[in-house]
C-alpha positions as CSV (number, residue, x, y, z in Angstrom):
1,M,43.0,103.8,67.9
2,S,45.3,103.9,64.8
3,D,45.7,100.8,62.7
4,S,49.5,101.3,62.2
5,A,52.0,100.5,65.0
6,P,53.9,103.5,66.3
7,M,57.6,103.7,66.7
8,F,58.6,104.0,70.3
9,I,61.5,106.2,71.4
10,V,63.5,105.4,74.5
11,R,65.9,107.7,76.3
12,S,67.3,108.1,79.7
13,A,64.8,109.6,82.1
14,T,65.7,112.9,83.9
15,I,64.2,114.8,86.8
16,N,62.8,117.3,84.2
17,D,60.5,114.5,82.9
18,I,58.6,114.2,86.1
19,P,55.9,116.9,85.5
20,I,54.9,115.5,82.1
21,I,55.0,111.9,83.4
22,L,52.7,112.8,86.4
23,D,50.3,114.7,84.1
24,N,50.0,111.6,81.9
25,L,50.0,108.7,84.3
26,I,47.1,106.3,83.9
27,D,44.8,106.0,86.9
28,N,46.3,102.7,88.1
29,S,49.8,104.1,88.2
30,L,48.8,107.1,90.1
31,D,46.7,105.0,92.5
32,D,49.9,103.0,93.3
33,F,51.6,106.2,94.7
34,L,48.5,107.0,96.7
35,R,48.0,103.5,98.0
36,Y,51.5,103.4,99.3
37,R,51.0,106.9,100.8
38,I,54.1,108.3,99.1
39,N,54.6,111.6,97.3
40,P,54.6,110.9,93.5
41,V,57.1,113.7,92.7
42,L,59.6,112.5,95.3
43,S,59.1,108.8,94.5
44,L,59.8,109.4,90.8
45,A,62.8,111.6,91.6
46,E,64.2,108.8,93.8
47,D,63.5,106.2,91.1
48,I,65.2,108.3,88.4
49,S,68.2,109.1,90.6
50,N,68.8,105.6,91.9
51,S,67.9,103.4,89.0
52,E,68.7,102.9,85.3
53,A,65.5,104.8,84.3
54,H,64.2,105.1,80.8
55,Y,61.5,107.4,79.4
56,I,59.4,105.9,76.6
57,T,57.3,108.0,74.2
58,T,55.6,107.5,70.8
59,A,57.4,109.0,67.8
60,D,55.2,112.2,68.2
61,G,56.3,112.6,71.8
62,K,53.3,111.3,73.7
63,P,54.4,109.7,77.0
64,V,54.0,105.9,77.1
65,A,55.8,104.8,80.2
66,I,58.8,105.3,82.5
67,V,60.6,102.1,83.3
68,G,63.7,101.2,85.3
69,F,66.1,98.7,86.6
70,E,67.2,99.0,90.2
71,T,69.8,96.3,90.4
72,D,67.7,93.3,89.5
73,C,64.3,94.9,90.1
74,F,62.2,96.0,87.1
75,W,59.7,98.7,87.7
76,M,57.3,100.6,85.4
77,H,54.7,103.4,85.6
78,M,52.4,103.5,82.6
79,C,51.3,106.7,80.9
80,K,48.2,107.5,78.8
81,G,50.1,106.9,75.6
82,I,50.1,103.2,76.3
83,E,46.3,103.1,75.9
84,D,46.5,104.1,72.3
85,Y,48.8,101.1,71.3
86,P,48.7,98.5,74.1
87,V,49.5,95.4,71.9
88,A,52.2,97.2,69.9
89,F,53.8,98.4,73.1
90,I,53.7,95.0,74.8
91,K,55.4,93.4,71.7
92,W,57.9,96.2,71.4
93,A,58.7,96.2,75.2
94,K,59.2,92.4,75.3
95,R,61.8,92.7,72.5
96,W,63.4,95.7,74.3
97,L,63.6,93.8,77.6
98,N,65.2,90.9,75.8
99,N,68.0,93.2,74.6
100,Q,68.8,94.5,78.1
101,K,71.1,91.6,78.9
102,K,69.9,91.2,82.5
103,R,70.4,87.7,83.9
104,Y,67.1,87.9,85.8
105,L,64.6,90.5,86.9
106,W,62.0,90.5,89.6
107,S,59.0,92.7,90.3
108,H,56.2,93.3,92.8
109,I,52.7,94.1,91.5
110,S,49.5,94.8,93.4
111,I,47.1,91.9,92.9
112,N,44.4,94.5,92.1
113,Y,46.4,95.9,89.1
114,T,45.3,93.3,86.6
115,Q,46.5,95.3,83.6
116,A,50.1,95.2,84.9
117,L,49.9,91.6,85.9
118,K,48.8,90.7,82.3
119,M,51.6,92.8,80.9
120,S,54.1,91.2,83.2
121,K,53.1,87.8,82.0
122,A,53.4,88.9,78.4
123,F,56.9,90.1,79.2
124,G,57.8,86.6,80.3
125,F,57.6,87.1,84.1
126,K,56.4,84.1,86.1
127,M,54.5,84.4,89.4
128,I,56.5,83.1,92.4
129,K,54.3,84.0,95.3
130,I,51.5,86.2,96.6
131,F,51.8,87.9,100.0
132,P,50.0,90.4,102.0
133,H,51.3,94.0,102.0
134,E,50.8,95.5,105.4
135,L,51.0,99.1,104.3
136,T,48.4,98.9,101.6
137,Q,46.2,96.2,103.2
138,T,46.2,94.3,99.8
139,Y,48.0,91.4,98.3
140,T,51.2,91.7,96.2
141,V,52.3,89.4,93.5
142,E,56.1,88.7,93.3
143,S,57.3,87.6,89.8
144,V,60.6,86.8,88.2
145,R,61.9,86.6,84.7
146,L,65.0,84.5,83.9
147,W,67.2,84.5,80.8
148,H,69.2,81.6,79.7
């Protein structure tokens, strides 16, 4: 891991980004697709088409994440580039989220996905409730972030 913090680049995500995103998803993100029994290509295509989707890379083009806002729902799939700079990305993403001017955001995260739960907390999301998810036979954490 490098000692210097990278510069992250954000641009609108496109359908053309799907192959590189899928090739670089961290295991937990790929497991989400498989756990929900959905096709990763079609799911990402739907997310990109129906959301305000953003593709985030390091300055040298390594995929870090794809994130999006579908109305007031925040979603994210992490790529392998995040593993190189986890703390720098969390600090950067929190500032980036603050600049998005959303009144509130909510998210659902599998209770087994501790990395995403910790990241959500670092972004300022607060847990509202935990509920069973019938399709995955696991529990899901619902969280919200409010801006004043």
